[in-house]
C-alpha positions in Angstrom: 68.6 114.7 4.9 67.1 111.6 6.3 68.1 108.2 5.2 65.2 105.7 5.0 65.9 102.1 4.6 63.1 100.0 3.0 62.9 96.3 3.4 60.6 94.8 0.8 58.9 91.5 1.5 57.3 89.8 -1.5 54.5 87.3 -0.7 53.8 84.6 -3.2 50.7 84.3 -5.3 49.9 80.6 -5.0 48.4 78.3 -7.6 46.9 75.4 -5.9 45.6 72.2 -7.6 42.8 70.4 -5.7 40.8 67.3 -6.6 37.6 65.8 -5.1 35.5 62.8 -5.8 31.7 62.8 -5.3 28.9 60.5 -6.1 26.6 61.2 -9.0 23.7 62.0 -6.7 25.6 64.9 -5.1 25.3 67.0 -8.3 25.0 69.9 -8.7 28.1 70.4 -6.6 29.0 73.9 -5.1 32.6 74.9 -4.6 33.7 78.5 -3.8 30.8 80.0 -5.6 31.3 77.8 -8.6 28.6 75.2 -9.5 29.7 71.9 -11.0 27.0 70.0 -13.0 29.4 67.4 -14.2 32.9 66.1 -13.8 35.7 68.5 -14.8 38.1 71.2 -13.7 37.2 74.8 -12.6 39.4 77.4 -11.0 38.7 80.2 -8.4 40.9 83.2 -7.4 40.9 83.4 -3.7 42.8 85.7 -1.3 45.3 84.0 0.8 45.9 84.6 4.4 48.6 87.1 3.5 46.3 89.0 1.2 47.7 87.8 -2.1 45.4 86.2 -4.7 45.8 82.5 -5.1 44.5 80.6 -8.0 42.9 77.3 -6.9 42.1 74.6 -9.6 39.5 72.0 -8.7 39.3 68.8 -10.6 36.0 67.1 -9.8 35.6 63.3 -10.3 32.1 61.9 -10.2 31.5 58.3 -9.3 28.3 56.7 -10.5 25.4 55.5 -8.4 24.5 52.1 -9.9 21.2 50.4 -10.2 21.6 46.7 -10.5 18.9 44.1 -11.3 19.5 40.7 -9.9 17.4 37.6 -10.0 17.5 34.3 -8.1 15.4 31.1 -8.0 15.0 29.1 -4.8 12.9 26.1 -3.8 9.8 26.6 -1.8 11.3 24.9 1.2 14.0 27.6 1.4 11.5 30.2 2.4 11.7 32.5 4.3 14.7 33.8 2.2 17.0 36.5 3.6 18.9 38.8 1.3 20.9 41.9 2.4 18.8 42.2 5.5 15.5 41.8 3.6 13.3 38.8 4.2 11.3 37.3 1.4 8.3 35.1 2.4 7.2 34.6 -1.2 8.2 35.3 -4.8 8.5 38.9 -5.8 10.9 41.9 -6.0 12.6 43.8 -3.2 15.1 46.7 -3.3 18.2 47.3 -1.2 20.5 50.3 -1.1 24.1 49.2 -0.7 27.4 51.1 -0.7 29.6 50.2 -3.7 33.4 49.8 -3.6 33.8 53.4 -4.5 31.6 54.6 -1.7 28.5 55.5 -3.6 25.1 54.1 -2.9 23.9 51.5 -5.3 20.3 50.4 -5.8 20.0 46.6 -6.1 16.7 45.2 -7.2 16.2 41.5 -6.4 13.6 39.5 -8.3 13.0 36.2 -6.5 11.4 33.2 -8.1 10.2 30.4 -5.9 10.0 27.0 -7.5 7.7 24.4 -6.0 8.6 21.3 -4.1 6.2 18.7 -5.6 4.5 15.9 -3.8 3.4 13.3 -6.4 1.2 10.2 -5.7 1.6 7.4 -8.2 0.0 4.0 -8.3 0.9 0.9 -10.2 -0.3 -2.7 -10.5 2.0 -5.6 -11.3 1.6 -9.3 -11.4 2.8 -11.4 -8.5 5.6 -13.0 -10.7 7.1 -9.5 -11.2 8.2 -9.4 -7.5 10.7 -8.2 -6.3 9.9 -4.9 -8.1 12.5 -2.1 -8.4 11.4 1.5 -8.4 13.8 4.5 -8.1 16.3 2.4 -6.1 13.6 1.0 -3.8 12.7 -2.7 -3.8 9.2 -3.8 -3.2 8.8 -7.4 -2.1 5.0 -7.1 -1.5 2.2 -4.7 -2.1 2.4 -1.4 -0.2 3.4 2.2 -0.3 6.9 3.6 -0.5 8.2 7.2 -1.1 11.4 8.6 -2.5 12.8 12.1 -2.7 13.8 13.0 -6.3 15.3 16.1 -7.9 12.8 17.7 -10.3 13.6 19.6 -13.5 13.6 22.9 -11.6 16.2 21.6 -9.2 13.9 21.3 -6.2 13.3 18.1 -4.2 10.1 16.3 -5.0 8.6 13.6 -2.9 7.1 10.8 -5.0 4.9 8.2 -3.4 4.1 4.9 -5.1 1.2 2.8 -4.1 2.0 -0.7 -5.5 -0.8 -3.2 -6.0 0.2 -6.8 -6.6 -2.3 -8.8 -8.6 -2.5 -12.5 -8.0 -1.3 -15.1 -10.5 -4.0 -17.8 -10.5 -2.9 -21.5 -10.3 -5.8 -24.0 -10.8 -5.4 -27.8 -10.4 -8.0 -29.9 -12.2 -8.4 -33.6 -11.7 -10.5 -35.4 -14.3 -11.3 -38.9 -15.5 -12.6 -39.8 -18.9 -13.5 -43.0 -20.6 -11.1 -44.4 -23.1 -13.3 -43.5 -26.0 -13.6 -39.9 -25.0 -11.4 -36.7 -25.3 -11.1 -34.0 -22.6 -11.9 -30.7 -24.3 -12.5 -28.3 -21.5 -10.5 -25.2 -20.4 -8.5 -25.2 -23.6 -7.3 -28.8 -23.4 -7.8 -31.4 -26.2 -6.3 -34.6 -24.8 -7.3 -38.3 -24.6 -4.4 -40.0 -22.8 -3.6 -40.1 -19.1 -1.1 -37.6 -17.9 -0.5 -34.1 -16.4 -1.1 -31.2 -18.8 -0.7 -27.4 -18.4 -2.3 -24.4 -20.0 -1.3 -20.7 -19.5 -4.0 -18.1 -20.0 -4.1 -14.4 -19.4 -6.6 -13.7 -16.6 -8.9 -10.7 -16.5 -6.4 -8.8 -14.4 -3.8 -9.3 -17.1 -1.7 -11.8 -15.2 -0.9 -15.4 -16.1 -3.4 -18.0 -15.1 -2.0 -21.5 -15.0 -4.4 -24.4 -15.2 -2.9 -27.9 -14.5 -4.9 -30.9 -15.6 -4.3 -34.3 -14.0 -6.1 -36.6 -16.4 -6.9 -40.3 -15.9 -8.3 -42.3 -18.7 -10.5 -45.1 -17.4 -10.0 -48.4 -19.4 -13.0 -49.9 -21.0 -14.6 -52.9 -19.2 -13.7 -56.3 -20.6 -16.1 -57.4 -23.3 -17.6 -60.6 -21.8 -19.3 -63.3 -23.8 -23.1 -63.1 -23.9 -25.4 -66.0 -24.5 -29.0 -65.6 -25.4 -29.6 -64.7 -29.0 -31.5 -67.2 -31.0 -34.9 -68.8 -31.4 -37.2 -70.9 -29.2 -40.2 -73.0 -30.0 -43.6 -71.6 -29.5 -45.0 -72.9 -26.3 -41.6 -72.8 -24.6 -40.9 -70.2 -21.9 -38.2 -68.4 -24.0 -34.4 -68.3 -23.9 -31.9 -67.6 -21.1 -29.8 -64.5 -21.3 -26.5 -65.1 -19.6 -23.1 -63.3 -19.3 -20.1 -65.6 -19.2 -17.9 -63.8 -16.7 -17.9 -60.3 -15.0 -15.5 -57.8 -13.4 -15.8 -57.1 -9.7 -17.4 -53.8 -8.9 -18.8 -53.1 -12.3 -22.6 -52.8 -12.9 -24.2 -54.9 -15.6 -27.6 -53.7 -16.9 -30.1 -55.6 -19.1 -32.3 -53.4 -21.3 -35.1 -54.2 -23.6 -35.0 -51.2 -25.9 -34.7 -48.3 -23.5 -36.3 -50.0 -20.6 -34.0 -51.2 -17.8 -35.0 -54.7 -16.8 -32.3 -55.9 -14.4 -29.1 -54.5 -12.8 -26.4 -56.6 -11.3 -23.0 -55.9 -9.7 -20.3 -58.0 -11.1 -18.5 -60.4 -8.7 -16.0 -62.0 -11.1 -18.4 -64.9 -12.0 -20.9 -65.6 -14.7 -24.5 -64.4 -14.2 -27.9 -65.4 -15.6 -30.5 -62.6 -16.1 -33.2 -65.2 -16.6 -35.5 -66.5 -19.3 -36.9 -64.0 -21.8 -39.4 -64.2 -24.7 -39.6 -62.5 -28.0 -37.7 -59.2 -28.1 -34.5 -57.3 -28.7 -32.2 -57.0 -25.6 -28.8 -55.6 -24.9 -26.4 -55.5 -21.9 -24.5 -52.4 -20.8 -21.6 -52.4 -18.3 -20.8 -49.3 -16.1 -17.5 -48.9 -14.1 -16.9 -46.8 -11.0 -15.8 -43.8 -13.1 -19.2 -43.8 -14.9 -17.8 -45.1 -18.1 -20.2 -47.4 -19.9 -20.3 -49.5 -23.0 -22.6 -52.1 -24.6 -21.4 -55.6 -24.2 -21.4 -57.3 -27.6 -24.2 -57.0 -30.0 -28.0 -56.9 -29.5 -29.5 -60.1 -28.2 -32.4 -61.0 -30.5 -34.8 -63.7 -29.3 -37.6 -64.9 -31.6 -40.1 -67.7 -31.3 -40.3 -70.4 -33.9 -43.9 -71.2 -34.9 -45.0 -74.7 -34.4 -45.6 -76.6 -37.7 -49.2 -77.4 -38.5 -50.3 -80.9 -37.5 -50.0 -83.4 -40.3 -52.9 -85.8 -41.1 -51.9 -89.4 -41.1 -53.8 -91.6 -43.5 -54.4 -95.1 -42.6 
């Protein structure tokens, strides 16, 4: 008899749990002859190194590849615009492939809107009395051009330029003299006494026009006594026309009807114009301002007929 001693060794059959995460774009995923088309758990029986079958469970997790749409608006003066290594030189859409936090590529589409920076030219006309003129924080003290940078509705800077025209306010001084029986009725005035008056009009340019009138009323000459009206006998040379007194510097004129017969400058004394026959006469006096008036009433001179001779009976 032989005695045989057997030593039996028992190797384990292993059951192993594995897990793996892949990105969605790695599907379908091959593992030990098994094809994953989606996330889940599959198992495979594999021989181990010691020849025993081992069951391996694979749990597959699939992370998504994302496609993201972004949009952004910038001002024109921000060009060129750099985004994730891509340079925009104008409005449009560009795509960048970026790794996400879970390690999978994500497609990001950027739509870029470019808002304009505006340059605006304005013009305005004001009257001189509106100075100083305030405009967007800028003070004009005279006509000229200024510009300011403002924020437009789309959030971009806009340069606005204002060309300011200053229209003149017209000031006119009038000096006038009228006679005391006259009324000054020009340029909107209706006055008859000496003084300074003012009228404000709107000129053609829309601004105030101020007319100042310095009016002097010239007093009427003194009404002197005139001698001359009456009758004279036929055969005589006529009657003397005489003015009893005068004012220095004033002109005295003798008319017969509309005919100027004589003119004399007053010297403060009386004056005789001479002897005149049958007719209607009148004397006018004119001062240095051109004011004139008739002195007294008409001078009427008439001859008196001689009576017929009487016969004397003896």
